[in-house]
Structure formats: structure tokens, C-alpha cells
C-alpha positions as CSV (number, residue, x, y, z in Angstrom):
1,X,0.0,0.0,0.0
2,X,1.3,3.5,-0.9
3,X,1.9,5.9,2.0
4,X,-0.1,9.1,1.8
5,X,-2.7,11.2,3.5
6,X,-5.5,8.6,2.7
7,X,-3.4,5.6,3.7
8,X,-5.7,2.9,5.1
9,X,-9.0,4.4,3.8
10,X,-11.2,2.3,1.6
11,X,-13.0,4.5,-1.0
12,X,-15.8,3.4,-3.3
13,X,-15.6,4.7,-6.8
14,X,-19.1,4.4,-8.3
15,X,-18.1,5.7,-11.8
16,X,-18.8,3.7,-15.0
17,X,-16.1,1.0,-15.4
18,X,-14.8,2.7,-18.5
19,X,-14.2,6.0,-16.7
20,X,-13.0,4.9,-13.2
21,X,-9.3,4.3,-13.9
22,X,-8.1,7.9,-13.5
23,X,-9.9,8.4,-10.2
24,X,-8.8,4.9,-8.9
25,X,-5.2,5.8,-9.8
26,X,-5.4,9.2,-8.1
27,X,-6.8,7.7,-4.9
28,X,-4.3,4.9,-4.8
29,X,-1.5,7.4,-5.3
30,X,-2.4,9.1,-2.0
31,X,-2.6,5.8,-0.1
32,X,-6.3,4.9,-0.4
33,X,-7.6,1.5,-1.4
34,X,-9.9,2.3,-4.3
35,X,-12.9,0.0,-4.7
36,X,-14.5,0.4,-8.2
37,X,-18.2,-0.3,-7.9
38,X,-19.9,1.0,-11.1
39,X,-23.5,2.0,-10.4
40,X,-24.1,3.8,-13.8
41,X,-23.2,3.4,-17.4
42,X,-23.2,6.1,-20.1
43,X,-25.1,5.2,-23.3
44,X,-26.3,7.0,-26.4
45,X,-29.6,8.9,-26.5
46,X,-32.6,6.7,-27.5
47,X,-32.6,8.2,-31.0
48,X,-28.9,7.4,-31.5
49,X,-27.6,11.0,-31.5
50,X,-29.3,12.2,-34.7
51,X,-31.0,15.1,-32.9
52,X,-27.7,16.3,-31.5
53,X,-25.9,16.1,-34.9
54,X,-28.8,18.0,-36.5
55,X,-28.8,20.8,-33.8
56,X,-25.0,21.2,-34.0
57,X,-25.3,21.5,-37.8
58,X,-27.5,24.5,-37.4
59,X,-24.9,26.5,-35.5
60,X,-23.2,29.3,-37.2
61,X,-20.5,31.9,-36.4
62,X,-21.1,33.6,-33.1
63,X,-23.4,30.8,-31.8
64,X,-22.4,28.6,-28.8
65,X,-22.0,24.9,-28.2
66,X,-22.1,24.2,-24.5
67,X,-20.8,21.0,-22.8
68,X,-21.9,20.4,-19.3
69,X,-19.8,17.2,-18.8
70,X,-16.9,15.3,-20.3
71,X,-19.5,12.8,-21.6
72,X,-21.2,15.4,-23.7
73,X,-17.9,16.6,-25.1
74,X,-17.0,13.1,-26.3
75,X,-20.3,12.8,-28.3
76,X,-19.5,15.4,-31.0
77,X,-16.9,15.5,-33.7
78,X,-15.2,18.9,-33.7
79,X,-14.6,18.7,-37.5
80,X,-18.4,18.8,-38.0
81,X,-18.8,22.1,-36.2
82,X,-18.9,25.3,-38.3
83,X,-16.1,27.8,-38.1
84,X,-16.7,30.6,-35.7
85,X,-18.9,28.6,-33.3
86,X,-17.8,29.3,-29.7
87,X,-17.5,26.6,-27.1
88,X,-18.3,26.8,-23.4
89,X,-17.6,24.1,-20.8
90,X,-18.9,23.8,-17.2
91,X,-15.5,23.0,-15.7
92,X,-11.9,22.1,-16.2
93,X,-12.5,18.3,-16.7
94,X,-15.0,19.0,-19.4
95,X,-12.7,21.5,-20.9
96,X,-9.9,18.9,-21.0
97,X,-12.2,16.4,-22.7
98,X,-13.4,18.9,-25.3
99,X,-9.9,20.0,-26.1
100,X,-8.9,16.3,-26.4
101,X,-11.6,15.9,-29.0
102,X,-10.3,18.9,-31.0
103,X,-12.4,21.8,-29.7
104,X,-11.0,25.2,-28.8
105,X,-12.8,26.2,-25.6
106,X,-13.8,29.9,-25.3
107,X,-15.4,30.0,-21.9
108,X,-15.1,28.1,-18.6
109,X,-16.7,29.6,-15.4
110,X,-14.8,29.7,-12.1
111,X,-17.7,27.8,-10.5
112,X,-18.2,24.4,-12.2
113,X,-22.0,24.3,-12.1
114,X,-24.8,25.6,-14.3
115,X,-25.2,28.7,-12.2
116,X,-21.5,29.5,-12.6
117,X,-21.8,29.4,-16.4
118,X,-25.0,31.5,-16.4
119,X,-23.1,34.2,-14.4
120,X,-20.4,34.6,-17.0
121,X,-22.3,33.7,-20.3
122,X,-22.4,36.7,-22.6
123,X,-25.6,38.3,-23.7
124,X,-26.8,37.4,-27.2
125,X,-26.1,39.7,-30.1
126,X,-28.9,42.2,-31.0
127,X,-29.8,39.9,-34.0
128,X,-30.2,36.9,-31.7
129,X,-28.1,33.8,-31.4
130,X,-28.3,30.1,-30.9
131,X,-27.0,27.9,-28.1
132,X,-26.8,24.1,-28.3
133,X,-26.6,22.4,-24.9
134,X,-25.1,18.9,-25.3
135,X,-26.1,17.4,-22.0
136,X,-27.3,14.3,-20.1
137,X,-30.9,13.3,-20.6
138,X,-31.7,14.0,-17.0
139,X,-29.9,17.3,-16.5
140,X,-31.3,20.2,-14.4
141,X,-33.2,22.9,-16.2
142,X,-31.3,25.9,-14.8
143,X,-29.0,26.3,-17.8
144,X,-31.7,26.2,-20.6
145,X,-34.1,28.3,-18.6
146,X,-31.6,31.0,-17.7
147,X,-30.1,31.2,-21.2
148,X,-33.5,31.4,-22.8
149,X,-34.5,34.1,-20.4
150,X,-31.4,36.1,-21.4
151,X,-32.6,36.0,-25.0
152,X,-30.7,33.1,-26.5
153,X,-32.5,30.5,-28.7
154,X,-31.6,27.3,-26.8
155,X,-31.6,23.8,-28.2
156,X,-31.4,21.5,-25.1
157,X,-30.3,18.3,-26.6
158,X,-29.7,14.9,-25.1
159,X,-26.1,13.9,-25.9
160,X,-26.1,10.8,-23.7
161,X,-28.1,8.9,-21.1
162,X,-27.1,7.6,-17.7
163,X,-28.5,4.2,-17.0
164,X,-28.2,2.2,-13.7
165,X,-25.9,-0.8,-13.4
166,X,-26.9,-3.7,-11.1
167,X,-24.5,-3.9,-8.2
168,X,-23.5,-7.5,-7.3
169,X,-22.9,-8.9,-3.9
170,X,-19.2,-8.1,-3.9
171,X,-20.0,-4.5,-4.8
172,X,-22.6,-4.2,-2.0
173,X,-20.0,-5.6,0.4
174,X,-17.4,-3.1,-0.7
175,X,-19.9,-0.3,-0.1
176,X,-20.7,-1.6,3.4
177,X,-17.0,-1.9,4.3
178,X,-15.9,1.4,2.8
179,X,-14.8,4.5,4.7
180,X,-15.9,6.9,2.0
181,X,-17.5,7.2,-1.5
182,X,-16.0,9.5,-4.2
183,X,-19.1,10.8,-6.0
184,X,-18.4,12.4,-9.3
185,X,-22.0,13.2,-10.4
186,X,-25.5,13.4,-9.1
187,X,-26.4,10.3,-11.0
188,X,-23.8,8.3,-9.1
189,X,-25.4,9.4,-5.9
190,X,-28.9,8.5,-7.0
191,X,-28.0,5.1,-8.3
192,X,-25.7,4.1,-5.4
193,X,-28.4,5.0,-2.9
């Protein structure tokens, strides 16, 4: 076991199996015993992503594409986005994923929540403007409501869905024996509970 400030602590990581490695590694690097117990999986929208592709295709110079999570950023090919479309991301992790997929990010709020992005989002031009929100199917309504109220034409599009994963007996035992849980999204909280 690695020495570190979390030495001896057992920490459940409820992220999807395909996304847990970085957090597991970070926890182990500071001495924790990381216990991957996936409670969710990330899947395509029910319509396969056609709606998102269509909405992004309508964006033009000065319009915005907004990613509220790394999962949304990984669902769009940057090459298919018109020149001059600006990109906003909720936080640094989302920014990193968007940039890894070829996007140039124009705006990231200091507070990595919808309210933080609303606070720093610019007003639409006098001629109007479009915003495509590439988000989870079950995302909160703060962002589309506030951007619409500010005068933007908002396309709130499902980029992905979060679905529950059945936790087996060993996963339930790991949760019972753990000292902490490293939640990374609201959906991991809901589905672990």
C-alpha cells in the first residue's frame, strides 16, 4: 500500500467502469484503497444521436456549443462544427475532454456548475443567437431556462443517457466496508443509494 494522506482508507468509486481508472489511480497514489463499484453506465440517446448532430449542424459563427460534462464533449466530432462557433464548458475536466476531441474552448466559469456558467455567459447579439446544450438526458433545467430568459435561442439536446448498473454482492459488500465514497456526479449518488 502506498503511503499518503489517505493511507488505510477504503474509498468506493461508483463511476462507470470505462471512466474509473483515473480516479482509482489518483486515490491509490495518495494511499487509499480504491474500490471500483460501477453504479451507472453512459449510453447513447434513445434516437442514437441524430438530434444532437442536427442541432450542431444549425450552429453558425457567433453561436455557442455548451458541454456540461466530459461525456457530452465526447459525443460530437469537432470537425463537423462550423467555423466561428464558440464553445463553453462547465468545468476544467469538461474543458480537457473537449480539447482532447479537437475543440477550442472559449469559456469556462470559475464555479463548475450551471449557475456559474450562467453568471459569465455573454448576452446574445442584437440579431439573436443560438446555443446548443449537449447534456445528459436528466440534466437540471437551470441552464436552458436562464439562457432562454437572457434572450438566446436554446436547443437543449440529449447527448447521452445515464443508466443504472446492477451492483452485485461483492459491490454491496465493498460499499458496506468502505470509509468513503468518491461521488463524481448526481447520477452516481442517485444510483448508489
